[in-house]
C-alpha positions as CSV (number, residue, x, y, z in Angstrom):
1,M,0.0,0.0,0.0
2,R,1.3,3.4,-0.9
3,S,1.3,6.2,1.6
4,E,3.0,9.3,0.1
5,L,1.7,12.1,-2.1
6,Y,2.2,12.0,-5.8
7,I,3.3,15.5,-7.0
8,D,5.1,16.4,-10.2
9,G,5.8,12.8,-11.1
10,Q,7.4,12.0,-7.7
11,W,6.3,10.3,-4.5
12,V,6.9,12.9,-1.8
13,K,6.2,13.2,2.0
14,P,3.8,15.9,3.1
15,A,5.5,19.2,4.1
16,K,4.2,19.0,7.7
17,G,4.6,15.2,8.0
18,G,0.9,14.6,8.9
19,T,-0.8,11.2,8.4
20,C,-4.4,9.8,8.3
21,E,-5.4,6.4,9.5
22,V,-6.8,3.9,7.0
23,I,-9.5,1.8,8.8
24,N,-10.9,-1.5,7.4
25,P,-14.7,-1.0,7.9
26,A,-15.1,-4.8,8.2
27,T,-12.9,-5.1,11.2
28,E,-12.5,-1.6,12.5
29,E,-8.7,-2.1,12.5
30,V,-6.2,0.5,11.4
31,I,-4.5,-1.2,8.4
32,H,-2.3,1.6,7.1
33,R,-1.5,5.3,7.3
34,I,-1.4,7.8,4.4
35,A,0.0,11.3,4.0
36,A,-2.2,14.2,5.1
37,A,-1.5,17.1,2.7
38,T,-1.7,20.7,3.7
39,A,-2.0,23.9,1.7
40,E,1.8,23.8,1.1
41,D,1.5,20.5,-0.6
42,V,-1.5,21.5,-2.6
43,D,0.4,24.6,-3.8
44,L,3.2,22.4,-5.1
45,A,0.8,20.2,-6.8
46,V,-1.1,23.0,-8.5
47,K,2.1,24.7,-9.6
48,A,3.3,21.4,-11.1
49,A,0.0,21.1,-12.9
50,R,0.2,24.8,-14.0
51,R,3.7,24.3,-15.5
52,A,2.6,21.1,-17.3
53,F,-0.3,22.9,-18.8
54,D,1.3,26.3,-19.6
55,R,4.9,25.4,-20.5
56,D,5.5,21.6,-20.9
57,G,3.0,21.2,-23.7
58,W,0.4,18.7,-22.5
59,P,-2.5,20.6,-24.1
60,K,-0.4,21.0,-27.3
61,L,-0.1,17.2,-27.8
62,T,-2.4,15.7,-30.4
63,G,-5.5,13.9,-29.1
64,A,-4.0,10.7,-30.4
65,R,-0.8,11.2,-28.3
66,R,-2.9,11.8,-25.2
67,A,-5.1,8.8,-26.1
68,G,-2.0,6.7,-26.0
69,Y,-1.3,7.6,-22.4
70,L,-5.0,7.0,-21.5
71,R,-5.0,3.5,-23.0
72,A,-1.7,2.7,-21.2
73,I,-3.4,3.7,-17.9
74,A,-6.4,1.5,-18.8
75,D,-4.1,-1.5,-19.5
76,G,-2.2,-0.9,-16.3
77,I,-5.4,-0.9,-14.3
78,R,-6.5,-4.2,-15.9
79,A,-3.1,-5.8,-15.4
80,R,-3.6,-5.3,-11.6
81,Q,-7.4,-5.5,-11.5
82,A,-7.8,-8.1,-8.8
83,E,-5.1,-6.5,-6.6
84,I,-6.7,-3.0,-6.9
85,A,-10.2,-4.5,-6.3
86,R,-8.9,-6.1,-3.1
87,L,-7.6,-2.8,-1.9
88,E,-10.9,-1.2,-2.6
89,V,-12.6,-3.8,-0.4
90,L,-10.2,-3.3,2.4
91,D,-10.6,0.5,2.2
92,N,-14.4,0.8,1.4
93,G,-15.9,-2.4,2.6
94,K,-17.9,-3.3,-0.5
95,P,-18.1,-6.9,-1.7
96,F,-15.3,-8.0,-3.9
97,P,-17.4,-8.7,-7.0
98,E,-18.7,-5.1,-6.8
99,A,-15.2,-3.7,-6.4
100,D,-13.9,-5.8,-9.3
101,W,-16.7,-4.5,-11.5
102,D,-15.8,-0.9,-10.4
103,V,-12.2,-1.4,-11.3
104,A,-13.0,-2.8,-14.7
105,D,-15.4,0.1,-15.3
106,A,-12.6,2.5,-14.4
107,A,-10.3,1.0,-17.0
108,G,-13.1,1.2,-19.5
109,C,-13.6,4.9,-18.7
110,F,-9.9,5.6,-19.7
111,D,-10.4,3.6,-22.9
112,F,-13.6,5.5,-23.8
113,Y,-12.0,8.9,-23.3
114,A,-9.0,7.9,-25.3
115,G,-11.4,7.5,-28.2
116,L,-12.9,10.9,-27.6
117,A,-9.4,12.4,-27.4
118,E,-8.7,11.0,-30.9
119,Q,-11.9,12.5,-32.2
120,L,-10.7,16.0,-31.1
121,D,-8.1,15.6,-33.8
122,N,-10.7,14.8,-36.4
123,N,-12.9,17.8,-35.4
124,P,-10.5,20.5,-34.3
125,E,-12.8,23.4,-35.4
126,E,-16.3,24.2,-36.6
127,A,-16.9,26.6,-39.4
128,I,-19.6,29.2,-38.6
129,A,-21.8,30.6,-41.4
130,L,-22.0,34.4,-41.3
131,P,-24.4,36.8,-42.9
132,D,-21.5,39.1,-44.0
133,A,-19.3,37.6,-46.7
134,R,-16.4,39.8,-45.8
135,F,-15.8,37.7,-42.7
136,T,-15.0,34.1,-41.9
137,S,-15.5,32.6,-38.5
138,K,-14.8,29.3,-36.7
139,A,-15.3,27.9,-33.2
140,V,-12.5,25.9,-31.6
141,R,-12.5,23.9,-28.4
142,E,-9.6,24.2,-26.0
143,P,-8.8,22.7,-22.6
144,I,-9.8,24.8,-19.6
145,G,-6.5,24.5,-17.8
146,V,-5.7,23.1,-14.4
147,A,-8.6,21.0,-13.0
148,G,-9.1,20.4,-9.3
149,A,-11.0,17.2,-8.7
150,I,-12.5,16.2,-5.3
151,I,-14.1,12.8,-5.1
152,P,-16.2,10.8,-2.5
153,W,-15.6,7.6,-0.8
154,N,-18.4,5.4,-2.2
155,Y,-16.7,4.6,-5.6
156,P,-13.1,5.5,-4.9
157,L,-11.3,4.5,-8.1
158,L,-14.3,4.8,-10.4
159,M,-15.0,8.4,-9.3
160,A,-11.3,9.2,-9.9
161,A,-11.6,7.8,-13.4
162,W,-14.8,9.8,-14.1
163,K,-12.9,13.0,-13.6
164,V,-9.3,12.3,-14.5
165,A,-9.9,10.5,-17.8
166,P,-12.0,13.2,-19.5
167,A,-9.8,16.0,-18.1
168,L,-6.6,14.4,-19.5
169,A,-8.4,13.6,-22.8
170,A,-9.3,17.3,-23.1
171,G,-5.8,18.4,-22.5
172,C,-6.2,19.6,-18.9
173,T,-3.8,18.8,-16.1
174,V,-5.2,17.6,-12.8
175,V,-4.9,17.8,-9.0
176,L,-7.0,15.1,-7.5
177,K,-8.0,14.9,-3.9
178,P,-9.6,11.5,-3.0
179,A,-11.8,11.1,0.1
180,E,-9.7,10.7,3.2
181,L,-11.6,7.5,4.1
182,T,-10.8,5.8,0.9
183,S,-7.6,7.0,-0.8
184,L,-5.7,3.7,-1.4
185,T,-6.8,3.0,-5.0
186,A,-6.4,6.7,-6.0
187,L,-2.7,6.3,-5.0
188,E,-2.5,3.1,-7.1
189,L,-3.9,5.1,-10.0
190,A,-1.0,7.5,-9.6
191,A,1.4,4.5,-9.7
192,V,-0.3,3.2,-12.8
193,A,-0.1,6.6,-14.5
194,D,3.6,6.9,-13.6
195,E,4.3,3.4,-15.0
196,A,2.5,4.5,-18.2
197,G,5.0,7.4,-18.6
198,L,2.5,10.2,-18.0
199,P,4.5,13.4,-18.1
200,A,5.4,15.0,-14.7
201,G,2.8,17.4,-13.4
202,V,-0.1,16.2,-15.6
203,L,-1.7,14.2,-12.8
204,N,-1.0,15.0,-9.1
205,I,-2.7,13.3,-6.2
206,V,-2.9,14.8,-2.7
207,T,-4.5,12.8,0.1
208,G,-5.8,14.2,3.4
209,A,-8.7,16.0,5.0
210,G,-11.3,17.7,2.8
211,S,-11.3,20.7,5.1
212,I,-7.6,21.2,4.6
213,A,-6.3,19.7,1.4
214,G,-9.7,20.0,-0.4
215,Q,-10.2,23.5,0.7
216,A,-6.7,24.5,-0.5
217,I,-7.6,23.2,-4.0
218,I,-10.9,25.1,-4.0
219,D,-9.2,28.4,-2.9
220,H,-6.1,28.2,-5.1
221,R,-6.2,31.0,-7.7
222,Q,-4.3,28.9,-10.3
223,V,-7.0,26.3,-10.4
224,D,-9.2,27.0,-13.4
225,K,-11.9,24.3,-12.9
226,L,-13.4,22.5,-9.9
227,A,-15.1,19.1,-10.3
228,F,-16.8,17.7,-7.2
229,T,-18.9,14.7,-6.3
230,G,-20.3,14.6,-2.8
231,S,-22.9,16.1,-0.5
232,G,-25.1,19.1,-1.3
233,P,-23.9,21.2,1.6
234,V,-20.3,20.8,0.5
235,G,-21.2,21.4,-3.1
236,S,-22.9,24.7,-2.1
237,K,-19.8,25.8,-0.3
238,I,-17.6,24.9,-3.3
239,M,-19.9,26.9,-5.7
240,A,-19.7,29.9,-3.4
241,A,-16.0,29.7,-3.1
242,A,-15.6,29.3,-6.9
243,A,-17.5,32.5,-7.4
244,R,-14.7,34.5,-6.0
245,D,-12.5,33.7,-9.0
246,I,-15.3,32.7,-11.4
247,K,-13.9,29.2,-11.6
248,R,-15.7,26.8,-13.8
249,V,-17.6,24.2,-11.7
250,S,-19.3,20.9,-12.2
251,L,-21.1,19.3,-9.2
252,E,-22.6,15.9,-8.9
253,L,-24.4,16.0,-5.5
254,G,-27.0,14.1,-3.5
255,G,-30.2,12.4,-4.4
256,K,-33.4,10.9,-3.0
257,S,-34.5,9.1,-6.2
258,P,-38.0,7.7,-6.7
259,F,-38.9,4.3,-8.2
260,V,-42.5,4.0,-9.3
261,V,-43.9,0.5,-9.7
262,F,-47.3,0.1,-11.5
263,E,-49.8,-2.6,-11.0
264,D,-48.9,-4.5,-14.2
265,A,-45.3,-5.0,-13.2
266,D,-43.9,-8.5,-12.5
267,I,-43.5,-8.5,-8.7
268,D,-40.3,-10.6,-8.6
269,K,-38.7,-8.5,-11.3
270,A,-39.7,-5.3,-9.4
271,V,-38.3,-6.7,-6.2
272,E,-35.0,-7.5,-7.8
273,W,-34.6,-4.1,-9.2
274,I,-35.8,-2.4,-6.0
275,M,-33.1,-4.3,-4.1
276,F,-30.4,-3.6,-6.7
277,G,-31.4,0.1,-6.6
278,I,-30.8,0.5,-2.9
279,F,-28.6,-2.3,-1.5
280,W,-25.8,-2.3,-4.0
281,N,-22.7,-0.7,-2.5
282,Q,-24.6,-0.8,0.9
283,G,-26.9,1.9,-0.3
284,Q,-24.1,4.4,-0.4
285,V,-25.0,5.5,-3.8
286,C,-26.1,9.1,-4.7
287,S,-28.5,7.8,-7.3
288,A,-30.0,5.1,-5.2
289,T,-33.7,4.7,-5.8
290,S,-34.5,5.0,-2.1
291,R,-38.1,6.2,-2.4
292,V,-40.3,3.4,-3.8
293,L,-43.9,4.1,-4.8
294,V,-46.0,1.0,-5.4
295,H,-49.5,0.9,-6.9
296,E,-52.0,0.1,-4.1
297,A,-53.2,-3.0,-6.1
298,I,-49.9,-4.8,-5.6
299,Y,-48.5,-2.9,-2.6
300,G,-49.1,-5.7,0.0
301,R,-47.8,-8.5,-2.1
302,L,-44.7,-6.6,-3.3
303,L,-43.9,-5.5,0.3
304,E,-44.1,-9.0,1.5
305,R,-41.8,-10.3,-1.2
306,L,-39.4,-7.4,-0.7
307,V,-39.1,-8.2,3.0
308,E,-38.7,-11.9,2.3
309,E,-35.8,-11.4,-0.2
310,T,-34.2,-8.6,1.8
311,N,-33.9,-10.9,4.8
312,R,-32.0,-13.4,2.6
313,I,-29.2,-11.1,1.7
314,K,-25.9,-12.5,2.8
315,I,-24.0,-10.0,5.0
316,G,-20.3,-10.2,5.6
317,N,-16.8,-9.2,4.9
318,G,-16.4,-8.1,1.3
319,L,-13.6,-10.5,0.8
320,D,-15.7,-13.5,1.8
321,E,-17.3,-15.7,-0.9
322,G,-21.0,-15.0,-1.5
323,T,-21.2,-11.7,0.4
324,L,-23.8,-9.4,-1.1
325,L,-23.8,-6.6,1.6
326,G,-20.6,-5.4,3.3
327,P,-20.2,-2.9,6.1
328,L,-20.8,0.7,5.9
329,V,-17.7,2.8,5.2
330,S,-17.1,4.2,8.7
331,K,-18.5,4.5,12.2
332,R,-19.7,8.0,11.5
333,Q,-21.7,6.7,8.5
334,Y,-23.0,3.8,10.5
335,D,-24.2,6.1,13.3
336,Q,-25.9,8.5,10.9
337,V,-27.8,5.7,9.1
338,V,-28.9,4.1,12.4
339,A,-30.1,7.5,13.6
340,A,-32.1,8.0,10.4
341,I,-33.8,4.7,10.9
342,E,-34.7,5.5,14.5
343,G,-36.0,8.9,13.3
344,A,-38.2,7.2,10.7
345,R,-39.6,4.9,13.4
346,K,-40.4,7.9,15.7
347,A,-42.0,9.7,12.7
348,G,-44.5,6.8,12.2
349,A,-42.8,4.6,9.6
350,T,-42.9,0.8,10.1
351,V,-39.6,-1.0,10.1
352,A,-40.6,-4.0,8.0
353,C,-37.2,-5.6,8.3
354,G,-33.6,-4.8,9.3
355,G,-32.5,-1.7,11.0
356,T,-30.2,-3.4,13.5
357,R,-26.7,-4.9,13.6
358,P,-26.8,-8.4,12.3
359,E,-26.1,-11.2,14.8
360,G,-22.6,-12.5,15.0
361,F,-21.0,-9.2,13.9
362,D,-19.6,-7.7,17.0
363,R,-17.0,-5.6,15.1
364,G,-17.3,-3.8,11.8
365,F,-19.8,-1.3,10.7
366,Y,-22.5,-3.8,9.7
367,L,-26.2,-3.0,9.4
368,R,-29.0,-5.3,8.3
369,P,-30.6,-4.0,5.1
370,T,-33.7,-2.1,6.0
371,V,-37.2,-1.7,4.6
372,L,-39.3,1.1,5.9
373,A,-43.0,0.9,5.1
374,D,-45.7,3.6,5.0
375,V,-43.1,6.3,5.5
376,P,-44.8,9.7,6.2
377,L,-44.3,12.2,3.4
378,D,-43.2,14.9,5.8
379,S,-40.5,12.7,7.5
380,D,-36.8,13.2,7.1
381,A,-36.6,9.5,6.0
382,W,-38.7,10.3,3.0
383,K,-37.2,13.7,2.1
384,E,-33.5,13.4,3.0
385,E,-30.7,11.2,1.7
386,I,-29.9,8.5,4.2
387,F,-27.0,7.0,2.2
388,G,-27.2,3.5,3.5
389,P,-29.1,0.2,2.9
390,V,-32.5,1.7,3.7
391,V,-35.5,1.8,1.4
392,C,-38.7,3.8,2.0
393,V,-41.9,2.3,0.5
394,R,-45.3,3.9,0.1
395,S,-48.4,3.1,-2.0
396,F,-50.1,5.3,-4.6
397,K,-53.5,5.2,-6.4
398,T,-53.1,7.0,-9.7
399,E,-50.4,7.8,-12.2
400,E,-50.8,11.5,-11.6
401,E,-50.3,11.0,-7.8
402,A,-47.2,8.9,-8.4
403,V,-45.6,11.5,-10.6
404,E,-46.4,14.3,-8.2
405,L,-44.9,12.4,-5.3
406,A,-41.9,11.4,-7.3
407,N,-41.1,15.0,-8.3
408,D,-41.9,16.4,-4.8
409,S,-38.2,16.6,-3.8
410,R,-35.5,19.2,-3.8
411,F,-33.3,16.6,-5.5
412,G,-33.5,15.4,-9.1
413,L,-30.6,13.1,-9.8
414,A,-32.4,9.9,-10.9
415,A,-35.8,8.2,-11.1
416,A,-37.1,4.8,-12.3
417,V,-40.4,3.4,-13.5
418,M,-41.6,-0.2,-13.9
419,S,-44.5,-1.1,-16.1
420,K,-45.3,-3.5,-18.9
421,D,-47.1,-0.7,-20.7
422,D,-44.3,0.9,-22.8
423,T,-46.4,4.0,-23.6
424,R,-47.1,4.7,-19.9
425,A,-43.5,4.0,-18.9
426,E,-42.3,6.5,-21.5
427,R,-44.9,9.1,-20.5
428,V,-43.9,8.8,-16.8
429,A,-40.2,8.9,-17.7
430,A,-40.8,12.2,-19.6
431,A,-42.7,13.6,-16.6
432,F,-39.9,12.9,-14.1
433,R,-37.8,15.9,-13.2
434,A,-34.5,14.1,-13.0
435,G,-31.3,13.9,-15.0
436,I,-31.2,10.1,-15.2
437,V,-34.3,8.0,-15.8
438,W,-34.5,4.2,-15.9
439,I,-37.4,2.2,-17.3
440,N,-37.9,-1.3,-15.9
441,C,-34.5,-1.2,-14.1
442,S,-32.5,0.8,-11.6
443,Q,-28.9,1.9,-11.5
444,P,-27.4,0.7,-14.8
445,T,-24.6,3.2,-15.6
446,F,-22.8,3.4,-18.9
447,T,-19.7,5.5,-19.6
448,E,-21.2,6.5,-22.9
449,A,-24.4,8.1,-21.4
450,P,-24.6,11.5,-19.6
451,W,-24.7,11.5,-15.8
452,G,-26.0,14.3,-13.6
453,G,-29.0,15.8,-12.0
454,Y,-31.6,18.5,-11.9
455,K,-32.4,20.9,-9.0
456,E,-30.1,20.5,-5.9
457,S,-28.5,17.3,-7.4
458,G,-25.9,19.3,-9.2
459,I,-24.7,21.3,-12.2
460,G,-23.3,19.9,-15.4
461,R,-23.0,16.3,-16.7
462,E,-20.3,13.7,-16.4
463,L,-19.6,10.7,-18.7
464,G,-20.1,10.5,-22.5
465,R,-19.2,13.4,-24.6
466,W,-20.8,15.6,-22.0
467,G,-18.0,14.6,-19.6
468,L,-15.4,15.8,-22.0
469,D,-17.2,19.1,-22.5
470,N,-16.8,19.8,-18.8
471,Y,-13.1,20.3,-19.4
472,L,-13.2,22.3,-22.7
473,E,-13.7,26.0,-23.4
474,T,-15.1,27.3,-26.7
475,K,-13.3,30.0,-28.5
476,Q,-14.6,32.0,-31.5
477,I,-12.0,33.1,-34.1
478,T,-13.3,35.6,-36.7
479,R,-11.2,36.9,-39.6
480,F,-11.8,39.9,-41.8
481,A,-11.2,38.3,-45.2
482,S,-12.0,41.1,-47.6
483,E,-9.4,42.9,-49.7
484,A,-11.5,46.1,-49.5
485,P,-10.8,48.4,-46.5
486,W,-13.3,48.5,-43.7
487,G,-13.7,52.2,-44.1
488,W,-15.7,53.1,-41.0
489,Y,-13.3,55.9,-39.8
490,I,-10.9,56.1,-42.6
491,K,-12.8,56.5,-45.8
492,P,-11.2,55.0,-49.0
493,E,-11.4,58.4,-50.8
494,A,-9.8,60.2,-47.8
495,A,-6.9,57.8,-47.9
496,K,-6.1,58.9,-51.4
């Protein structure tokens, strides 16, 4: 396991020598210590990124050259996929098959943006038709500059890839700050990039507290772009801080996503997707469909099957064979989720199953997957993001009521609908006020498709070509192409 900062192509100790503990959430044991960066370290990282962008020529490389580095990083991740996935489990707690899938997706993300980097060579500029034949005009896209990326702990390597890959493809340089709880695989990404020969300063990774290292990135005047995934309150602070220097921002924030199940849905299929939508990654997913609205005609039967199958989920250490639900990431997260369940109970919700520590797990941040039934609409459990394996279920009578309840949220990241009636499903999908909508499923995520939310769920889009656009500026270049003089002030006859 690596422990130092990666700045300007070198592994370096933090200026003030600070460290952070790495705790295995399955055992509560301290398994490692990593560097805790301060503003001095961030300043070195930003200056290295600035030099790599302004003087060393990274943005001047062809897209094909940058693509070569991105593909080498993808190959390096795949070559160590099982090892990196195991680190993810030790650091985050998720089951190994989920971590393995995440690592494979991260490699695929670098491959995808390598392809888009090459396309930048094929479409370097766009001619603009003008009403005045004396002028020609074109639009060109250029990298923004130095990007500061701050990522969460729920998908450590994958969230790093979502930001680093498009930024490098666009020609930006990057200072990445992983979550202090889960930094191990981000440091391995630095090692992979180093082995791939990525030029010094193009990618810098500083670990440590968000309030110190993250804040230093946000405040640094030589950072041109901030990309953040995390909570709404932190996103709001980042947006306010970015306003001081008019930094470009993209924010992927929280969610409280609805899942509407109509009476014609297959109950077993609905239960499977409801579970996948909330129990994957221990429910620590911003897009989790945690508000489930079920038509009253099937509500009782579906709830019974959901409880039955939820109680069968195998809980355990993410490295154990067959585990489908690992521990929450930290004691703080565990305590917050338990408090939210107790708050729901006091507000009048029924705890249909779960809500307690599983038997036989005296250590580790384990929590039984929880189904809350008949959750009051005015309760925090229905309105606020819990970020744990907790699903809230209510019934509805009409399509209009379902859509109204689904949209009655300050969030708008994702939404799902299940029905055998394709026309109805499409109609409801169109009515959702959310950036990501799933029909007859929940949570499938593809690098090729845009990702982001409405309302308080964020600004901008990641993934697909939209993710590349996050790191590009558009420049207009207009030329006066006439041989005749302009003649506004100096008239042609006066010049004679």
